[in-house]
C-alpha positions as a printed NumPy array, in Angstrom:
array([[-223.284,  -93.802,   83.531],
       [-226.333,  -94.791,   85.14 ],
       [-228.715,  -97.973,   84.447],
       [-232.055,  -97.99 ,   83.076],
       [-235.115, -100.318,   84.557],
       [-236.937, -102.378,   81.375],
       [-240.196, -100.736,   82.726],
       [-238.942,  -97.449,   81.592],
       [-239.105,  -98.226,   77.931],
       [-242.863,  -98.383,   78.06 ],
       [-243.228,  -95.017,   78.611],
       [-241.759,  -93.892,   74.985],
       [-244.752,  -93.23 ,   73.049],
       [-245.   ,  -95.752,   69.958],
       [-245.622,  -94.134,   66.265],
       [-248.485,  -95.566,   64.079],
       [-247.113,  -98.227,   62.247],
       [-250.08 ,  -98.93 ,   59.534],
       [-249.852,  -95.639,   57.08 ],
       [-245.699,  -96.176,   58.234],
       [-246.049,  -99.9  ,   57.206],
       [-247.393,  -98.997,   53.863],
       [-245.219,  -96.562,   52.852],
       [-242.283,  -98.576,   53.83 ],
       [-243.354, -101.512,   51.528],
       [-243.928,  -99.203,   48.646],
       [-240.373,  -97.965,   49.167],
       [-238.433, -100.646,   49.542],
       [-240.389, -102.318,   46.538],
       [-238.963,  -99.532,   44.801],
       [-235.269,  -99.664,   46.335],
       [-234.087, -102.307,   43.163],
       [-231.502, -103.307,   44.955],
       [-229.439, -106.768,   45.817],
       [-228.905, -106.468,   49.973],
       [-225.624, -108.189,   51.176],
       [-225.132, -108.676,   54.664],
       [-221.939, -109.845,   55.327],
       [-222.256, -111.545,   58.346],
       [-219.3  , -112.303,   61.006],
       [-220.886, -115.366,   62.362],
       [-224.11 , -117.489,   61.071],
       [-226.145, -115.588,   63.852],
       [-226.926, -112.3  ,   61.718],
       [-229.93 , -114.386,   60.47 ],
       [-231.742, -114.07 ,   64.246],
       [-234.656, -112.063,   62.704],
       [-235.372, -113.271,   59.209],
       [-236.595, -116.43 ,   57.593],
       [-237.076, -117.875,   54.002],
       [-233.63 , -115.93 ,   53.773],
       [-230.509, -118.027,   51.748],
       [-227.318, -118.077,   53.507],
       [-223.804, -118.87 ,   51.544],
       [-220.981, -120.213,   53.525],
       [-218.758, -119.774,   49.914],
       [-218.325, -116.809,   48.075],
       [-216.573, -117.805,   44.281],
       [-218.153, -116.393,   41.393],
       [-220.704, -118.813,   41.   ],
       [-221.38 , -118.708,   44.251],
       [-221.791, -114.542,   44.104],
       [-224.29 , -115.157,   40.955],
       [-226.089, -117.374,   42.402],
       [-226.868, -114.618,   45.057],
       [-227.998, -112.315,   42.405],
       [-229.93 , -114.761,   41.247],
       [-232.088, -115.407,   45.021],
       [-235.6  , -114.229,   44.314],
       [-235.155, -112.553,   48.085],
       [-233.887, -109.157,   47.833],
       [-231.927, -109.771,   50.297],
       [-228.612, -112.417,   51.167],
       [-226.17 , -113.427,   53.898],
       [-223.029, -114.489,   53.025],
       [-220.861, -115.9  ,   56.152],
       [-217.594, -114.57 ,   56.726],
       [-217.127, -116.006,   60.394],
       [-214.905, -112.906,   60.768],
       [-215.025, -112.609,   64.199],
       [-212.966, -115.905,   64.109],
       [-210.332, -114.448,   62.153],
       [-206.944, -112.011,   62.285],
       [-207.343, -108.732,   61.107],
       [-205.14 , -109.438,   58.02 ],
       [-207.393, -112.596,   56.794],
       [-210.412, -110.111,   57.904],
       [-209.431, -107.894,   55.459],
       [-208.337, -110.369,   52.796],
       [-211.472, -111.932,   52.147],
       [-213.407, -108.856,   52.378],
       [-211.607, -107.4  ,   49.624],
       [-211.722, -110.745,   47.457],
       [-215.858, -110.749,   48.596],
       [-216.545, -107.386,   47.346],
       [-214.25 , -107.742,   43.986],
       [-216.363, -110.228,   42.938],
       [-219.911, -108.567,   43.457],
       [-218.64 , -105.751,   42.059],
       [-217.725, -107.926,   38.69 ],
       [-221.303, -109.769,   39.164],
       [-223.166, -106.534,   39.717],
       [-221.701, -105.125,   36.47 ],
       [-222.336, -108.528,   34.747],
       [-226.161, -107.994,   35.995],
       [-226.125, -104.613,   35.885],
       [-227.519, -105.137,   39.606],
       [-227.11 , -101.91 ,   41.896],
       [-226.132, -103.482,   45.46 ],
       [-226.281, -102.485,   48.771],
       [-223.729, -103.747,   51.534],
       [-224.349, -104.651,   55.366],
       [-221.849, -105.616,   57.6  ],
       [-223.738, -107.588,   60.537],
       [-221.918, -107.301,   63.648],
       [-222.698, -108.68 ,   67.614],
       [-225.124, -106.051,   69.195],
       [-223.104, -106.158,   72.072],
       [-220.574, -104.334,   69.557],
       [-217.458, -107.109,   69.098],
       [-215.666, -107.558,   66.08 ],
       [-213.41 , -105.828,   63.601],
       [-214.838, -102.188,   63.815],
       [-213.878, -100.378,   61.702],
       [-211.574, -102.987,   59.556],
       [-214.27 , -104.304,   58.094],
       [-216.493, -101.556,   56.331],
       [-213.207,  -99.41 ,   55.493],
       [-211.974, -102.577,   53.487],
       [-215.426, -102.925,   51.807],
       [-215.92 ,  -98.994,   51.496],
       [-211.59 ,  -99.129,   49.596],
       [-212.731, -102.343,   47.354],
       [-216.   , -100.919,   46.309],
       [-214.68 ,  -97.287,   45.356],
       [-211.918,  -98.645,   43.842],
       [-213.572, -100.369,   40.442],
       [-216.868,  -98.622,   40.898],
       [-217.667,  -94.812,   40.813],
       [-219.205,  -95.458,   43.878],
       [-218.261,  -92.942,   46.326],
       [-220.29 ,  -93.653,   50.112],
       [-221.159,  -90.266,   51.966],
       [-221.569,  -91.79 ,   55.221],
       [-222.186,  -95.588,   57.572],
       [-224.93 ,  -96.243,   59.549],
       [-224.346,  -97.564,   63.263],
       [-227.354,  -99.42 ,   64.402],
       [-226.406, -102.269,   67.282],
       [-230.425, -102.171,   68.482],
       [-231.741, -105.882,   68.666],
       [-234.74 , -105.865,   70.396],
       [-234.893, -109.568,   70.709],
       [-231.348, -110.022,   72.178],
       [-232.173, -107.024,   74.804],
       [-229.865, -104.945,   72.822],
       [-231.386, -101.042,   72.801],
       [-229.726,  -97.625,   72.413],
       [-231.011,  -94.735,   74.069],
       [-229.608,  -91.245,   73.926],
       [-227.099,  -92.649,   71.932],
       [-226.096,  -94.883,   74.66 ],
       [-226.081,  -98.13 ,   73.519],
       [-227.423, -100.703,   76.415],
       [-227.28 , -104.855,   77.288],
       [-230.7  , -105.913,   79.393],
       [-229.599, -107.815,   82.134],
       [-232.976, -109.118,   84.426],
       [-234.946, -105.916,   84.619],
       [-232.487, -103.454,   83.88 ],
       [-230.456, -101.81 ,   81.019],
       [-226.416, -101.803,   81.485],
       [-224.115,  -99.294,   79.574],
       [-222.621, -101.717,   77.18 ],
       [-219.054, -100.728,   78.235],
       [-220.05 , -101.586,   81.727],
       [-220.415, -105.508,   80.822],
       [-218.473, -108.312,   80.022],
       [-219.185, -108.402,   76.362],
       [-216.77 , -105.163,   76.528],
       [-214.442, -106.71 ,   78.023],
       [-213.606, -109.653,   75.318],
       [-210.256, -110.256,   75.222],
       [-209.994, -109.42 ,   71.414],
       [-212.367, -106.364,   70.818],
       [-212.89 , -105.31 ,   74.537],
       [-213.965, -101.668,   74.307],
       [-214.545,  -98.833,   77.265],
       [-217.766,  -96.313,   75.21 ],
       [-221.231,  -97.11 ,   75.641],
       [-221.742,  -94.019,   73.566],
       [-221.705,  -94.737,   70.309],
       [-220.171,  -91.774,   69.203],
       [-217.833,  -91.871,   71.821],
       [-217.301,  -95.795,   70.466],
       [-216.854,  -94.441,   67.248],
       [-214.299,  -92.258,   68.211],
       [-212.912,  -95.035,   70.526],
       [-212.577,  -97.574,   67.589],
       [-211.644,  -95.185,   64.794],
       [-208.481,  -93.942,   66.944],
       [-209.836,  -90.604,   66.828],
       [-210.258,  -90.412,   62.915],
       [-214.222,  -89.83 ,   63.356],
       [-214.167,  -87.199,   66.743],
       [-217.546,  -88.246,   68.535],
       [-218.466,  -84.296,   68.268],
       [-218.603,  -84.542,   64.598],
       [-221.119,  -87.671,   64.205],
       [-224.507,  -87.878,   63.441],
       [-227.147,  -88.042,   65.948],
       [-230.685,  -89.99 ,   64.714],
       [-232.616,  -89.331,   68.071],
       [-234.809,  -91.681,   69.2  ],
       [-237.92 ,  -88.467,   69.475],
       [-237.233,  -87.888,   65.455],
       [-238.068,  -91.634,   65.078],
       [-241.08 ,  -91.85 ,   67.656],
       [-242.894,  -88.563,   66.516],
       [-241.939,  -89.723,   62.613],
       [-240.219,  -86.585,   61.466],
       [-239.063,  -87.875,   58.345],
       [-238.152,  -84.761,   56.668],
       [-235.53 ,  -84.041,   59.172],
       [-233.604,  -87.632,   59.033],
       [-233.52 ,  -87.246,   55.719],
       [-231.912,  -83.852,   55.984],
       [-229.282,  -85.148,   58.676],
       [-228.895,  -88.166,   56.222],
       [-228.489,  -85.606,   53.068],
       [-226.212,  -83.615,   54.868],
       [-223.341,  -86.415,   55.713],
       [-220.059,  -86.448,   53.665],
       [-216.328,  -87.842,   53.747],
       [-218.002,  -91.054,   55.273],
       [-219.201,  -90.024,   58.634],
       [-220.835,  -91.839,   60.71 ],
       [-224.736,  -91.761,   61.734],
       [-225.378,  -93.349,   65.279],
       [-229.193,  -94.809,   64.972],
       [-231.031,  -95.014,   68.294],
       [-233.934,  -97.583,   68.415],
       [-236.234,  -99.251,   71.222],
       [-238.341, -101.083,   69.03 ],
       [-238.815, -102.159,   65.113],
       [-241.174,  -99.109,   64.992],
       [-238.32 ,  -97.185,   65.178],
       [-236.129,  -98.579,   62.348],
       [-239.126,  -99.052,   59.968],
       [-239.391,  -95.093,   60.699],
       [-234.826,  -94.631,   59.557],
       [-235.082,  -96.977,   57.19 ],
       [-238.078,  -95.4  ,   55.189],
       [-235.924,  -91.784,   55.674],
       [-232.827,  -94.051,   54.024],
       [-234.857,  -95.251,   51.436],
       [-235.55 ,  -91.128,   50.338],
       [-232.055,  -90.311,   50.628],
       [-230.785,  -93.182,   48.49 ],
       [-233.695,  -92.457,   46.158],
       [-231.428,  -88.678,   45.873],
       [-228.315,  -90.25 ,   45.503],
       [-226.542,  -90.63 ,   48.559],
       [-225.031,  -94.115,   49.473],
       [-224.259,  -95.301,   52.729],
       [-222.49 ,  -98.733,   54.086],
       [-224.46 , -100.114,   57.561],
       [-222.686, -101.815,   60.599],
       [-225.57 , -103.374,   62.47 ],
       [-227.34 , -105.951,   64.826],
       [-230.134, -108.067,   62.895],
       [-232.751, -105.934,   63.325],
       [-231.928, -103.557,   60.133],
       [-231.933, -106.619,   58.362],
       [-235.436, -107.863,   59.001],
       [-236.604, -104.58 ,   57.94 ],
       [-234.788, -103.537,   55.299],
       [-234.801, -106.659,   53.738],
       [-238.447, -106.34 ,   53.738],
       [-239.258, -109.771,   55.827],
       [-242.875, -110.252,   57.881],
       [-243.276, -111.87 ,   61.087],
       [-243.915, -115.475,   61.234],
       [-244.651, -117.924,   64.338],
       [-241.682, -119.736,   66.464],
       [-240.459, -122.901,   64.888],
       [-242.723, -126.226,   66.023],
       [-240.787, -129.857,   66.499],
       [-243.359, -130.691,   63.886],
       [-242.034, -128.132,   61.451],
       [-238.525, -129.238,   61.82 ],
       [-237.709, -132.958,   63.219],
       [-238.477, -135.759,   60.336],
       [-240.536, -138.567,   61.816],
       [-238.403, -141.341,   61.201],
       [-235.852, -139.935,   62.966],
       [-234.578, -142.556,   65.803],
       [-231.611, -141.245,   66.922],
       [-231.09 , -138.895,   69.225],
       [-229.841, -134.636,   69.136],
       [-226.679, -132.969,   70.225],
       [-226.069, -129.796,   71.526],
       [-222.348, -128.694,   70.891],
       [-221.539, -125.291,   73.185],
       [-218.553, -123.517,   72.926],
       [-219.312, -119.944,   74.406],
       [-218.432, -119.164,   77.688],
       [-220.088, -116.263,   78.174],
       [-222.046, -116.056,   81.62 ],
       [-225.136, -116.205,   80.444],
       [-224.177, -119.416,   78.561],
       [-222.918, -121.038,   81.41 ],
       [-226.256, -120.432,   83.419],
       [-228.208, -121.796,   80.29 ],
       [-226.077, -124.951,   80.516],
       [-226.256, -125.287,   84.004],
       [-230.487, -125.176,   83.873],
       [-230.121, -127.417,   81.047],
       [-227.888, -130.6  ,   82.479],
       [-229.533, -130.064,   86.241],
       [-232.985, -130.514,   84.299],
       [-235.379, -133.713,   84.357],
       [-234.074, -134.358,   81.2  ],
       [-232.421, -137.389,   80.287],
       [-229.386, -136.18 ,   78.518],
       [-225.533, -137.327,   78.468],
       [-223.611, -134.612,   79.4  ],
       [-219.759, -134.834,   78.288],
       [-216.823, -132.007,   79.438],
       [-215.178, -130.82 ,   76.238],
       [-211.485, -130.056,   77.882],
       [-210.385, -127.808,   76.527],
       [-207.284, -126.603,   78.745],
       [-205.747, -129.657,   77.027],
       [-204.429, -127.658,   74.078],
       [-201.202, -126.922,   75.895],
       [-200.426, -130.393,   76.407],
       [-197.697, -132.579,   74.322],
       [-200.689, -134.414,   72.607],
       [-202.871, -131.197,   72.139],
       [-206.352, -131.886,   71.906],
       [-206.991, -134.737,   69.967],
       [-206.838, -137.776,   72.321],
       [-209.721, -135.449,   74.269],
       [-211.171, -135.477,   70.578],
       [-211.116, -139.406,   70.068],
       [-213.006, -139.711,   73.768],
       [-215.279, -137.448,   73.319],
       [-216.385, -138.696,   69.826],
       [-216.641, -142.43 ,   71.176],
       [-219.012, -141.726,   73.4  ],
       [-221.26 , -138.781,   71.635],
       [-221.475, -142.058,   68.794],
       [-222.601, -144.629,   71.809],
       [-225.153, -142.408,   72.77 ],
       [-226.849, -140.98 ,   69.591],
       [-226.946, -144.4  ,   67.778],
       [-228.333, -145.905,   70.729],
       [-231.444, -143.297,   70.577],
       [-230.035, -140.708,   73.618],
       [-229.39 , -137.073,   73.049],
       [-225.733, -135.598,   74.105],
       [-224.339, -131.991,   75.706],
       [-220.563, -131.36 ,   74.379],
       [-219.778, -128.606,   76.503],
       [-216.398, -127.034,   76.945],
       [-215.219, -126.584,   80.503],
       [-216.695, -123.21 ,   82.011],
       [-213.205, -121.93 ,   83.043],
       [-211.694, -120.165,   80.091],
       [-208.538, -120.95 ,   78.846],
       [-206.834, -117.292,   78.414],
       [-203.486, -116.922,   77.889],
       [-201.326, -115.193,   79.52 ],
       [-200.469, -112.536,   77.017],
       [-201.715, -109.231,   75.748],
       [-201.315, -110.085,   71.913],
       [-204.921, -110.406,   71.133],
       [-204.33 , -112.334,   68.149],
       [-202.514, -114.82 ,   69.913],
       [-205.099, -115.79 ,   72.084],
       [-207.606, -115.543,   69.349],
       [-205.737, -118.44 ,   67.396],
       [-205.64 , -120.243,   70.423],
       [-209.713, -119.812,   70.567],
       [-209.771, -120.888,   66.631],
       [-207.905, -124.016,   67.598],
       [-209.853, -124.962,   70.63 ],
       [-213.388, -124.355,   68.283],
       [-211.814, -126.517,   65.45 ],
       [-211.181, -129.599,   68.31 ],
       [-214.58 , -128.817,   69.175],
       [-216.426, -128.881,   65.931],
       [-214.385, -131.974,   64.878],
       [-216.099, -134.229,   67.199],
       [-219.821, -133.523,   64.762],
       [-217.381, -134.184,   61.915],
       [-216.101, -136.63 ,   62.703],
       [-219.738, -138.422,   62.948],
       [-221.216, -141.168,   61.52 ],
       [-223.929, -141.364,   63.211],
       [-226.818, -138.426,   62.06 ],
       [-227.989, -136.747,   64.861],
       [-231.718, -135.743,   64.349],
       [-230.733, -132.334,   65.646],
       [-227.865, -130.409,   66.435],
       [-227.833, -127.531,   68.68 ],
       [-224.661, -124.977,   68.785],
       [-224.092, -122.56 ,   71.571],
       [-222.072, -119.497,   71.043],
       [-221.346, -117.814,   67.417],
       [-217.659, -119.322,   66.62 ],
       [-218.802, -122.348,   67.245],
       [-222.484, -122.32 ,   65.169],
       [-220.106, -120.972,   62.296],
       [-217.546, -123.491,   62.761],
       [-220.038, -126.514,   62.864],
       [-222.127, -125.165,   60.385],
       [-219.43 , -125.138,   57.941],
       [-216.426, -127.356,   58.784],
       [-218.151, -130.282,   60.331],
       [-221.499, -130.149,   58.356],
       [-219.722, -128.667,   54.94 ],
       [-222.819, -125.605,   54.427],
       [-222.863, -124.032,   51.407],
       [-226.072, -123.003,   50.987],
       [-228.54 , -123.143,   53.892],
       [-232.579, -121.401,   54.147],
       [-233.573, -119.358,   57.172],
       [-236.236, -121.697,   58.263],
       [-236.927, -118.937,   61.04 ],
       [-236.177, -118.953,   64.983],
       [-237.061, -121.708,   67.407],
       [-237.276, -119.235,   70.078],
       [-236.683, -115.214,   70.024],
       [-233.533, -114.002,   67.913],
       [-232.372, -118.443,   68.032],
       [-232.737, -118.93 ,   64.117],
       [-232.792, -122.314,   62.225],
       [-230.989, -123.538,   59.105],
       [-232.125, -126.278,   57.176],
       [-229.048, -127.752,   55.492],
       [-228.594, -127.953,   51.846],
       [-228.244, -130.879,   49.781],
       [-224.552, -130.81 ,   49.857],
       [-223.93 , -130.514,   53.357],
       [-222.631, -133.808,   55.833],
       [-226.435, -134.288,   56.668],
       [-228.895, -132.88 ,   54.072],
       [-232.38 , -131.262,   55.235],
       [-231.218, -131.001,   59.057],
       [-232.495, -128.615,   61.655],
       [-229.423, -126.938,   62.696],
       [-230.264, -124.691,   65.713],
       [-227.791, -121.355,   65.978],
       [-227.694, -120.378,   69.39 ],
       [-226.061, -117.084,   70.068],
       [-224.284, -117.186,   72.955],
       [-225.702, -113.854,   74.306],
       [-229.043, -113.903,   73.517],
       [-231.808, -116.007,   75.699],
       [-233.18 , -116.294,   79.542],
       [-232.04 , -118.644,   81.711],
       [-233.978, -121.503,   80.798],
       [-234.379, -120.933,   76.439],
       [-231.57 , -123.351,   75.781],
       [-233.533, -126.024,   78.319],
       [-236.623, -125.112,   76.518],
       [-235.255, -126.09 ,   72.789],
       [-234.323, -129.269,   74.071],
       [-237.69 , -130.016,   75.129],
       [-239.206, -128.721,   72.393],
       [-236.681, -130.833,   69.822],
       [-237.076, -134.117,   71.675],
       [-241.061, -134.1  ,   71.809],
       [-241.795, -137.117,   73.607],
       [-238.377, -139.177,   73.523],
       [-237.406, -141.553,   76.162],
       [-234.199, -140.675,   77.513],
       [-231.492, -141.549,   79.917],
       [-229.563, -139.497,   81.571],
       [-226.317, -140.049,   82.695],
       [-223.802, -137.446,   84.564]])
């Protein structure tokens, strides 16, 4: 498949949005469903603000979710860092409790399985378990599953059913990127209909999958899209093309009409759908004044676990800049040594503690050459990755000095830091510090209450984005640069 110049996106005529926005707002107002987003890592909130994120799903927490004032709430499963069986069990557990609370409160719900915009994750396992669990104990029968990985802030576009990833001034078919070569969640297809067939092992042939055309979205052909949605049955897949939020808005308006006529759908999406269907408006990027307490004299901490090429370039731009930072390399390759990673954790904690308490900031990053097992066992590789992430996370968990901010780079890393190290049970999404890069404000129950926690996806941003974020958060602090 050929690449496309980014400039070509501007040749598509945009639909009028004023009347569209009014109609969409009205449709969502009458939807009257609690929207539950099961997020397989913490980065799914990268388009929203004023929305709660829960990291626990006991009955009390699920009840609290249904009582949140906003129509939408996120449940952080972190399942991208779990085995298939672990993923199956937690999705069953969550949905069984959701069904129970829904019946208690007489409140209908809509479920979105939010995952990676570059198509990695436990698919189709997660949505299939959600479907089976809900259908086993309710009259609900899901007619179809909507596939919409479009994510503008990260440079992910779907055109002619082919999903693209922005690299520089070109759009690269997703199946030709490093993400498709993921050791655990790899794939070969860039065409989403082919990808569905590949992932479902032929159970849903590409020829049978419904496509919502970009041309119909751009011409606001609501009636045709509604007709397509009304025709879906037997949990067939619907691929949504999109290059802008206007396309998502048109689709959601048609979707609301189909839901109003009795159809039921599950969703496998990136972060764009959640913003639109959750009726979340725009807000300016966050500033240092909104995030950092004036009384804080300690430095901040940047934890980097992601190994994708984009992250490595961003890390190099940060550590080679004029910013005064202490850079510490975490040698994850020691995971196979007799003593494991414990001595390495102790070394890094001691360095970080001394630096932070002295008012300085620190960057802790794993070695840039990945540690991969010489095996084709995907779950064995995943288990080693989790062990490394747990050790890296424990650095934050063992700190006694409160940092002025924390940045975590990478999905699994940011989830583990938030849930295991900071022990967050409920956080509020403040907004984004850069496009596609969300900030949590930690809850009162966490290790460091009311701390700005920046969740930086491994595959988002430009080369200088990490450095720019650190500059914002450091402000005019005078820090010592050390190698």
